[in-house]
Structure formats: C-alpha cells, structure tokens
C-alpha positions in Angstrom: 16.8 8.2 -3.5 17.6 5.4 -1.4 14.8 2.8 -2.2 15.7 0.2 0.1 16.2 3.0 3.4 12.8 4.3 2.6 10.9 1.5 2.4 12.4 0.5 5.3 11.6 3.6 7.1 8.0 3.7 5.8 7.3 0.1 6.8 8.4 0.6 10.4 5.5 3.1 11.1 2.2 2.1 12.1 -0.9 3.1 9.6 -3.6 0.2 9.9 -6.5 1.0 8.0 -8.0 3.9 10.0 -5.2 5.3 11.7 -2.5 6.3 9.5 -1.0 9.2 10.8 2.2 7.7 11.7 3.2 6.5 8.2 1.6 9.3 7.2 3.4 12.1 8.4 6.7 9.8 7.7 5.4 9.7 3.7 5.4 13.4 3.9 8.6 14.1 5.4 10.4 12.0 2.2 7.6 14.1 0.0 8.6 17.2 1.2 11.9 17.2 -0.7 10.2 17.0 -4.2 6.8 19.0 -3.6 4.8 22.2 -2.8 2.3 22.2 -0.6 2.6 19.1 1.1 -0.5 18.5 4.1 -1.7 15.9 6.0 -6.1 16.1 5.9 -7.9 15.1 8.6 -8.1 11.7 7.0 -4.8 11.0 6.8 -4.2 11.4 3.0 -0.7 13.0 2.1 -0.8 15.4 -1.2 1.6 17.6 -2.7 1.9 19.2 -5.7 4.6 20.1 -8.6 4.0 22.6 -11.4 5.9 22.3 -14.7 5.3 25.6 -15.8 3.8 24.8 -19.5 0.6 26.9 -19.9 -2.8 25.0 -19.8 -0.7 21.6 -18.6 -3.1 18.8 -17.6 -3.0 17.4 -14.6 -1.6 13.5 -13.5 -2.4 12.3 -10.3 0.1 9.7 -9.1 -1.6 7.8 -6.2 -0.6 4.8 -3.8 -2.1 3.9 -0.7 -0.4 4.2 2.7 -2.5 2.1 4.5 -2.4 -1.7 5.9 -4.3 -4.2 7.1 -4.3 -4.7 10.4 -6.6 -5.9 13.7 -9.2 -3.5 16.2 -9.7 -4.5 19.5 -13.5 -5.0 19.5 -14.1 -6.2 23.5 -12.3 -7.3 26.5 -13.4 -10.1 28.4 -13.5 -10.7 31.7 -10.2 -12.4 32.0 -8.5 -9.6 30.2 -8.7 -11.5 26.7 -9.3 -9.4 23.9 -11.5 -9.7 21.1 -10.6 -8.4 17.9 -12.2 -7.7 14.3 -10.0 -7.0 10.9 -8.8 -3.8 9.4 -8.8 -4.7 5.4 -8.8 -8.7 5.5 -5.5 -10.0 6.7 -4.8 -13.4 5.9 -6.0 -14.5 9.6 -4.4 -18.4 9.4 -0.8 -16.3 9.7 -1.7 -14.8 12.8 -1.8 -17.1 14.9 0.1 -18.0 18.0 1.9 -14.8 16.9 3.4 -12.1 18.9 1.3 -8.6 18.7 1.1 -4.9 19.5 -1.9 -3.3 20.7 -1.5 0.4 19.8 -3.3 1.7 23.1 -2.7 4.7 25.5 0.8 3.2 25.0 2.3 0.2 23.2 0.9 -3.4 25.0 2.6 -6.5 24.1 0.6 -9.4 23.5 0.3 -12.7 21.9 -2.8 -14.3 19.9 -3.9 -17.4 21.9 -4.1 -20.4 20.4 -5.2 -23.8 21.4 -2.2 -26.8 21.5 -2.7 -29.6 18.6 -2.6 -31.7 21.7 -6.2 -30.4 22.6 -7.7 -28.9 19.4 -10.7 -30.6 17.9 -9.7 -29.8 14.5 -7.1 -27.7 12.1 -9.5 -25.4 10.6 -8.2 -22.0 10.3 -10.4 -20.0 12.5 -12.7 -17.2 11.8 -11.6 -13.5 12.9 -14.1 -13.6 16.0 -12.9 -17.1 16.9 -9.4 -16.0 17.9 -8.1 -13.9 21.3 -5.4 -12.1 22.4 -3.7 -12.6 25.6 -2.1 -9.6 27.0 -1.1 -10.9 30.5 -4.0 -8.5 32.3 -6.6 -8.7 34.2 -9.5 -6.8 32.5 -9.2 -4.1 34.7 -5.9 -3.6 33.8 -6.1 -3.7 30.1 -9.0 -1.1 30.6 -6.6 1.3 31.9 -4.3 1.4 28.6 -6.3 -0.5 26.2 -9.6 0.8 24.6 -12.0 -0.4 22.2 -11.1 0.4 18.5 -7.3 0.4 19.2 -5.2 -1.2 16.2 -3.5 -4.6 16.5 -0.2 -5.4 14.5 1.7 -8.2 14.3 5.5 -7.7 15.5 7.5 -8.1 12.0 10.5 -6.4 10.6 12.4 -5.4 7.6 14.7 -8.0 6.4 16.7 -8.6 3.7 16.9 -11.9 1.9 19.2 -12.9 -0.6 19.8 -10.2 -3.7 17.3 -8.0 -4.5 14.6 -9.4 -2.3 12.5 -7.5 1.0 10.3 -9.0 3.6 8.4 -6.7 5.9 5.2 -5.6 7.3 3.0 -3.2 4.9 4.8 -3.9 1.9 1.0 -3.2 0.7 1.6 -0.6 -0.3 4.5 0.9 1.1 6.6 -0.3 -1.7 3.6 1.4 -3.9 4.8 5.0 -2.4 8.5 4.3 -2.5 7.9 3.8 -6.3 6.6 7.1 -7.1 9.3 8.6 -4.9 11.6 7.2 -6.5 10.0 8.7 -9.6 10.2 11.9 -8.4 13.5 11.8 -7.5 14.8 10.9 -11.1 12.2 13.6 -12.3 13.7 16.3 -10.0 15.0 19.4 -12.1 13.8 17.7 -15.5 11.3 18.9 -17.6 7.5 17.9 -16.9 4.7 17.5 -19.1 1.9 17.1 -16.6 1.3 19.4 -13.6 2.2 16.5 -11.1 -0.2 15.6 -7.8 1.0 13.4 -5.6 -1.7 11.4 -3.2 -0.8 8.7 -0.5 -4.4 8.2 0.4 -5.5 6.2 3.6 -8.1 3.8 3.9 -7.9 2.0 0.8 -7.8 -1.4 3.4 -11.3 -0.8 3.6 -12.8 0.7 0.4 -10.5 2.9 -1.1 -12.3 5.7 0.8 -8.9 8.1 1.1 -8.6 8.0 -2.4 -12.7 9.0 -3.0 -11.9 12.4 -1.7 -8.7 13.4 -2.8 -9.5 12.6 -6.1 -12.4 14.3 -6.1 -10.9 17.1 -4.5 -8.1 17.1 -6.8 -9.9 16.8 -10.4 -7.0 15.6 -12.1 -6.9 14.7 -15.8 -5.3 11.5 -15.6 -4.1 9.2 -12.9 -1.5 6.3 -12.2 -2.7 4.2 -9.4 0.5 2.1 -7.9 0.1 -0.6 -6.1 1.1 -4.3 -5.5 -0.5 -7.7 -7.1 0.4 -11.6 -6.8 3.9 -12.8 -7.2 4.6 -16.7 -8.2 5.0 -19.0 -5.5 5.9 -23.0 -6.1 2.0 -23.7 -4.9 0.4 -20.6 -7.2 -0.9 -20.6 -10.6 1.4 -19.1 -13.0 -1.5 -17.7 -15.0 -2.8 -15.6 -11.8 0.6 -14.7 -10.6 4.2 -12.5 -11.9 7.4 -13.6 -11.2 9.2 -11.6 -8.7 12.0 -9.6 -10.5 9.9 -9.0 -13.9 9.6 -5.8 -13.6 6.6 -3.1 -13.8 3.0 -4.8 -14.5 0.7 -2.5 -16.6 -2.8 -2.9 -15.9 -5.5 -3.6 -18.6 -8.9 -3.5 -17.5 -12.5 -2.4 -18.7 -12.4 0.0 -16.4 -8.9 1.3 -17.0 -8.0 3.8 -20.2 -6.7 1.3 -22.7 -5.1 4.2 -24.2 -3.1 4.9 -21.4 -2.3 1.2 -20.9 -1.3 1.0 -24.7 1.2 3.9 -23.8 2.4 3.5 -21.5 3.7 -0.6 -22.7 4.9 1.1 -25.8 6.9 3.4 -23.7 8.3 0.3 -21.5 9.3 -1.3 -24.9 11.0 1.9 -26.1 13.0 2.3 -23.4 13.7 -1.3 -22.6 12.1 -1.1 -19.1 11.3 -4.5 -17.6 7.6 -5.1 -17.7 4.7 -7.5 -17.8 0.6 -7.1 -18.8 -1.8 -7.7 -16.0 -5.5 -8.3 -17.4 -8.4 -7.7 -14.6 -11.7 -8.5 -16.5 -13.5 -6.4 -13.9 -12.7 -3.8 -11.8 -8.9 -3.8 -10.7 -9.8 -3.9 -6.9 -7.5 -1.1 -6.3 -8.2 3.1 -6.2 -8.1 3.1 -9.7 -11.9 1.9 -9.5 -12.8 5.1 -7.4 -10.5 7.6 -9.2 -11.3 7.1 -12.7 -14.8 8.0 -11.5 -14.5 10.8 -9.1 -15.8 14.2 -9.7 -15.5 14.4 -13.6 -13.7 11.8 -13.6 -10.2 10.9 -15.1 -8.1 9.0 -17.8 -6.9 6.2 -15.7 -4.0 3.2 -15.2 -3.1 1.1 -12.8 1.3 0.4 -12.2 1.6 -2.6 -10.2 4.2 -5.1 -8.9 4.4 -8.2 -7.5 4.7 -9.2 -4.0 4.8 -12.6 -2.4 2.5 -13.2 0.9 0.1 -10.2 0.5 -1.8 -9.5 3.4 0.9 -10.9 6.3 3.8 -9.8 7.9 6.1 -11.2 5.7 5.3 -9.8 2.5 8.6 -9.9 0.2 9.0 -7.8 -2.7 12.0 -7.3 -5.2 13.4 -3.7 -4.9 14.4 -4.1 -9.1 10.7 -4.4 -9.6 9.7 -1.1 -7.9 12.6 0.9 -9.1 11.7 -0.4 -12.9 7.8 1.1 -12.1 9.6 4.2 -10.7 11.3 4.4 -14.1 8.1 3.8 -16.4 6.3 6.6 -13.8 9.0 9.4 -14.6 9.1 8.5 -18.0 5.4 8.9 -18.9 5.0 12.1 -16.4 8.7 13.6 -18.1 9.6 14.4 -21.8 8.2 17.6 -22.0 9.6 18.0 -25.2 7.7 15.9 -26.9 4.3 17.2 -25.7 
C-alpha cells in the first residue's frame, strides 16, 4: 500500500466529530480491499473482519479513530457573523485569521474575525466563545445555507515537507488508520494467529463514544488502539515528547495490559523495528481506556507515533513512523506458526 497516497486521500475528507461519514466512507473503501463484512454504522464507525481459519482463535481488535477536531456553528448573529463552539479540543489560537469552510447545505467559505493589533487591547488568546466567523452574508442569507450544528474546518491541505515528513489536517488520527491498513496489506495472504476485527471509530475526540459501542459489540479478547502522541519541537520538554522518525511508541500504563506491552516491546526488539516506550501514569486518553473495559473487557495496549502541532490544521508526521507501527502490528497479528 502507498501510505502517502492513502494518507492524502483520507486527510482530504471532512470528518469532524459527530459528522464523520465522508471520512468513514473513504476509510471503508480502503478497508474493503482486506476485510469482509465491511459496514459503516449509524454512528459513523467503520468495521470489518478477517478470519484466520484456526479453530478457537482469539479475536484481536485493531482500532484507530476516524474523526478529527473542529468547530460547530452555535449561533448566527444579526449581522451574519457566526458564533462557534469546539468539537474536541482544537488549538484555538491557531484558528485566528484563518480561512475556513462551513459545511452547510453547501460549502460556505468564511474567515475567522480578528481585531488588528492596532486596535486590540491585549494579546491574550481568545476563548472559543469570543471568536466569530465572517461569511460575508446577512443573517437572512446565512440562514438559507447554514444551520446551527454545521461543522467548520480550517482550509488547509496535504503538504510534503523534506524527506519523509507530511503536514496535513486530520493526521490525528487518519495516520493511525493508515498504519492499520498498511499492516493488513503486509498480512494479506499470510497466516494469522488471531481473528482480526478492525474498527475505525467515530467521536474519539468527544469522549471515545464510537469505540465504546464498537468494542461492546465486537467483544474482542485483545485490542491494539493506534493513535498519535506528542512529537518534539524546539520548545517542548524531551521527557514528554518523542522525536519524529524514532518509530512506534509502545504504551505502558496502569490501564493497559503489561504482558501485552512487554510482548510488543520484545517483538520490536527481535524484528529490529524502531520504537520508544511511552509511559502514561494514569489513563492513556485514547480509545484504549474504553475498549479495555467494554463488556467483558479485553487485554489492551496502545501503539502510537509522534506528531507535531497536534489539534491544528498543520499536524506533521513522519511516514517512517507509520510504517514502523504497521510492521509491529503485522508481526504481532501474524506468526501463526508460533501460536
């Protein structure tokens, strides 16, 4: 699979939390190349299944969320300016003076209203309720094409930076989706030691709501939640971040299964897959927190990789880290001869 092409296709689809169906449809299209029983449920979760053909095989759930952060229209003012709320936790300071699209009855272009520095009283980052969007319409004109609840996204695009770096909106977590798809591509036609269930889940950014539903329905024995983590920048703390290009980040946390985390770490060592260990002293703040306790519960681990500028429209990832994550998933899910 061409990871870069897949990431470009997925990040070009809209899919703010609660309105993921465009992105879900594209993800389902990719997944149909590898899995059976593909469905997109009413919630926006994409699921598919691959049977290993072994009697009494355990089920391994592979999850990555398909939604992204964004804004939602909350009010149309008398002068046609839009008020918005946050879907998830977008980095509001990066929205100022940006060009945006309101996904209404048709796509409406707008700009985030910003006071010029000449007349502003302070340089504080505004709260979400303090910003407004100028669509150049009267209230009546706006109400014809825009409704309360419509999602808003920043007008950004897929960019190839130097080397293997990519910058794009919704890298969190369409890159995780790509990692799972690449793993399935590696495994295609090869023996498996698990029945695989794949879920590209909705509404992770608003409380892992999709993963709760899907995990309860699937009732897997083990699960790997694939997500992004914090990449190092000049102003970041190296104790809290990882270097882009350092490989897959294997999760260790009180709410994760230590045996599974250790097995993944040893597997990465033995297969020369670049990795770092990511220690999360409490919850992981990923879908793993919900998957592990859904229904009968499941042994669970996180596999992540670092990105820069999380929850902005220029999230930046190293394609090699996506590849390393895919390789580790494939090694763990395969190897039926050693089961």
